[in-house]
C-alpha positions in Angstrom: -88.0 33.5 54.9 -87.4 32.6 51.2 -85.1 34.7 49.2 -87.4 34.4 46.2 -89.4 37.6 45.7 -92.2 38.9 43.5 -91.2 41.9 41.5 -93.6 44.3 39.8 -91.7 46.3 37.2 -93.3 48.9 35.0 -92.0 49.5 31.5 -90.3 46.1 30.6 -90.6 46.3 26.8 -87.0 47.6 26.4 -84.1 49.2 28.2 -83.4 49.0 31.9 -86.8 47.6 32.7 -86.3 44.7 30.3 -82.8 44.0 31.6 -84.0 44.0 35.2 -86.9 41.7 34.4 -84.5 39.2 32.7 -82.0 39.4 35.6 -84.7 39.0 38.3 -86.2 36.0 36.5 -82.8 34.4 36.0 -82.2 34.8 39.7 -85.4 32.8 40.4 -87.7 35.6 41.3 -91.3 36.0 40.0 -91.6 39.0 37.7 -94.8 40.8 36.8 -93.9 43.3 34.0 -96.1 46.0 32.5 -96.0 46.8 28.8 -98.0 49.0 26.5 -99.2 46.6 23.8 -100.4 42.9 23.5 -97.4 42.3 21.1 -95.0 43.5 23.8 -96.8 41.2 26.3 -96.3 38.2 24.1 -92.6 39.0 23.7 -92.1 39.5 27.4 -93.9 36.2 28.3 -91.6 34.4 25.9 -88.7 35.0 28.3 -87.5 32.2 30.5 -88.7 31.9 34.0 -91.7 32.9 36.1 -92.7 36.0 34.1 -96.2 37.5 33.7 -97.0 40.4 31.4 -99.7 43.0 32.1 -100.8 45.5 29.5 -100.9 48.8 31.2 -100.7 52.6 30.6 -99.5 54.0 33.8 -101.4 57.3 33.1 -104.6 55.2 33.5 -104.8 55.3 37.3 -107.9 53.1 37.5 -106.1 50.5 35.4 -103.1 50.8 37.7 -105.2 50.0 40.7 -106.8 47.1 39.0 -103.5 45.5 37.8 -101.9 45.9 41.3 -105.0 44.4 42.9 -105.1 41.5 40.5 -101.4 40.8 41.0 -101.7 40.8 44.8 -104.7 38.5 44.6 -103.6 36.1 41.8 -99.8 36.0 42.1 -99.1 36.9 45.6 -97.7 39.9 47.6 -95.5 42.4 45.7 -92.2 42.4 47.5 -90.4 44.8 45.3 -91.9 47.5 43.1 -89.7 49.0 40.4 -91.4 52.1 38.9 -89.4 52.3 35.7 -91.9 53.5 33.0 -91.1 56.9 31.6 -89.6 58.8 28.7 -87.6 61.9 28.0 -88.7 65.1 26.4 -85.9 66.8 24.5 -86.7 70.5 23.8 -85.8 74.0 24.9 -88.0 75.6 27.5 -89.3 78.3 25.1 -89.9 75.9 22.2 -91.8 73.3 24.3 -95.5 73.6 24.8 -97.7 73.3 27.9 -99.1 70.1 26.4 -95.5 68.8 26.2 -95.0 69.5 29.9 -98.3 68.0 30.8 -97.6 64.7 29.0 -94.1 64.5 30.5 -95.5 64.9 34.1 -98.4 62.6 33.4 -96.1 59.7 32.7 -92.9 60.4 34.7 -94.5 61.9 37.8 -98.2 61.0 38.0 -97.7 57.5 36.5 -94.9 56.8 39.0 -96.9 58.1 41.9 -100.1 56.1 40.9 -98.2 52.8 40.8 -96.6 53.5 44.2 -99.9 54.5 45.8 -101.5 51.3 44.5 -98.8 49.1 46.0 -98.1 51.0 49.2 -101.2 50.0 51.3 -100.4 46.3 50.7 -96.8 46.8 51.8 -97.9 48.9 54.8 -100.3 46.2 56.0 -97.5 43.6 55.7 -94.9 45.9 57.3 -92.5 45.0 54.5 -91.5 45.9 51.0 -89.1 47.8 48.8 -90.2 50.7 46.5 -87.6 51.4 43.8 -88.2 54.2 41.3 -85.9 54.8 38.3 -85.4 58.5 38.2 -82.2 59.8 36.6 -79.0 61.7 37.2 -81.2 64.3 35.6 -83.2 64.4 38.8 -80.1 65.9 40.6 -78.4 67.9 37.8 -79.5 69.7 34.7 -78.5 70.2 31.1 -79.9 72.6 28.5 -82.7 71.3 26.4 -84.2 68.9 29.0 -86.0 71.3 31.3 -89.3 69.5 31.3 -87.6 66.1 31.8 -85.5 67.4 34.6 -88.5 69.0 36.2 -90.3 65.6 36.2 -87.3 63.8 37.7 -86.6 66.4 40.3 -90.3 66.1 41.3 -90.0 62.3 41.7 -86.8 62.7 43.7 -88.6 65.0 46.2 -91.6 62.7 46.5 -89.5 59.6 47.0 -87.2 61.2 49.7 -90.3 62.3 51.6 -92.1 59.0 51.2 -89.1 57.1 52.6 -89.2 59.2 55.8 -93.0 58.6 56.1 -92.8 54.8 55.8 -89.5 53.9 57.4 -91.3 52.7 60.6 -93.4 50.3 58.6 -90.4 48.2 57.4 -90.7 49.7 53.9 -87.6 50.8 52.0 -87.6 53.5 49.3 -84.8 53.9 46.8 -84.3 56.3 43.9 -82.1 54.8 41.2 -80.4 57.5 39.2 -78.8 56.2 36.0 -76.4 58.2 33.9 -76.2 57.5 30.1 -77.0 53.8 29.4 -77.2 52.0 26.1 -81.0 52.0 25.8 -83.6 53.6 23.6 -84.0 56.6 25.9 -82.2 59.0 23.6 -83.3 57.2 20.5 -86.8 56.1 19.5 -88.2 56.6 23.0 -87.4 60.3 23.2 -89.9 63.0 22.2 -88.2 66.0 20.5 -89.8 69.4 20.2 -89.5 71.1 16.8 -86.8 73.8 16.5 -88.3 77.3 15.8 -86.2 80.0 17.5 -82.9 80.7 15.7 -81.5 82.5 18.8 -80.8 79.1 20.4 -79.1 77.4 17.5 -75.6 77.9 18.7 -76.3 76.6 22.1 -78.7 73.7 21.4 -78.0 72.3 17.9 -74.7 70.7 19.0 -76.3 69.3 22.1 -79.2 67.7 20.2 -76.8 66.3 17.6 -74.7 64.7 20.3 -77.7 63.1 21.9 -78.9 61.7 18.6 -75.6 60.4 17.4 -74.6 59.2 20.8 -77.6 56.9 21.1 -76.4 53.4 21.2 -72.9 54.4 22.2 -73.5 55.3 25.8 -71.1 54.0 28.4 -73.7 52.3 30.7 -74.4 48.6 30.4 -78.1 47.9 31.1 -77.3 44.3 32.3 -74.9 45.6 34.9 -77.4 48.2 36.0 -79.9 45.4 36.5 -77.4 43.5 38.6 -76.9 46.6 40.7 -80.6 47.0 41.3 -81.0 43.3 42.3 -78.2 43.8 44.8 -79.9 46.6 46.6 -83.2 44.7 46.4 -81.5 42.0 48.4 -79.9 44.4 50.9 -81.1 44.6 54.5 -80.4 48.3 54.5 -80.6 49.6 50.9 -79.6 53.1 50.0 -82.1 55.9 49.6 -80.3 56.9 46.4 -78.2 54.9 44.0 -76.3 56.6 41.2 -75.5 54.3 38.2 -72.5 55.0 36.0 -69.3 56.8 36.1 -70.8 59.8 34.2 -73.5 60.1 36.8 -71.0 60.0 39.6 -68.8 62.7 37.9 -71.6 65.0 36.9 -73.6 64.9 40.1 -70.4 65.4 42.2 -69.6 68.5 40.1 -73.1 69.8 40.4 -73.0 69.4 44.2 -69.6 71.0 44.5 -70.8 74.0 42.4 -73.9 74.4 44.7 -71.7 74.2 47.8 -69.4 77.0 46.5 -72.3 79.2 45.6 -74.1 78.6 48.9 -71.0 79.5 50.9 -70.4 82.6 48.7 -73.9 83.9 49.5 -74.2 82.6 53.0 -74.0 86.0 54.7 -76.8 87.3 52.6 -78.8 84.1 53.3 -78.4 84.5 57.0 -79.3 88.2 57.0 -83.0 87.6 56.5 -83.8 86.4 60.0 -85.4 88.6 62.7 -82.7 90.4 64.7 -83.5 88.5 67.9 -83.0 85.1 66.3 -79.8 83.3 67.2 -77.2 83.2 64.5 -75.5 80.1 66.0 -76.2 78.1 62.8 
């Protein structure tokens, strides 16, 4: 079997998606990348290699099915799907609207699921494929001011983990890629910020928002190195179900898991007290 694969990557205009598309193309793979505008499509197709742009809004589920179907028909089987399209909503829970929540989930959750659902039947029929979704360290830990974003990424994490168990017998791998802070536009022009209206939160949130704004472009993570890491798992016979990217992601997720473990053990007796009396307590 040839090592050359067809990648379908959503959100290749900038950031990790663009870096991965460049790296995959440079490695000799065929890359189909989705963008939001014709101008972005022309820019993407100017890249070297076997690259093909498709204008797509992942919240248009009919269009998602059409693009995937056309890709399979015209360019060949999608071997690797990278569901990367998404954005961050920066805003306190109380200051963010239900419309903000709906838009965040429409892109980050429903858009991701729609692309996976469009590709999955083809992979299942072939009994082969790799589904990779870019979530975030924010799908495993939380920070103030990102509740809607965290909610969307936690949701995708749960969906992916379950999906991986459902399709394992079909030769399909599922991986959640969880970047930390990378030098992309995520915290810059790509981020949507809710207006500040409640002074009670100023002391907590103003310094956090300022750090995110001023830190944009100075993050420790290198998108090109992240792309190389994703290509490595795409080539692996037994890829991981989760892959953290970045030392900050490793540090923060480890700290979060340790805190959860301590709290779980501290309240274990109360947790165990809720079974019927005739249930064995051997666990």
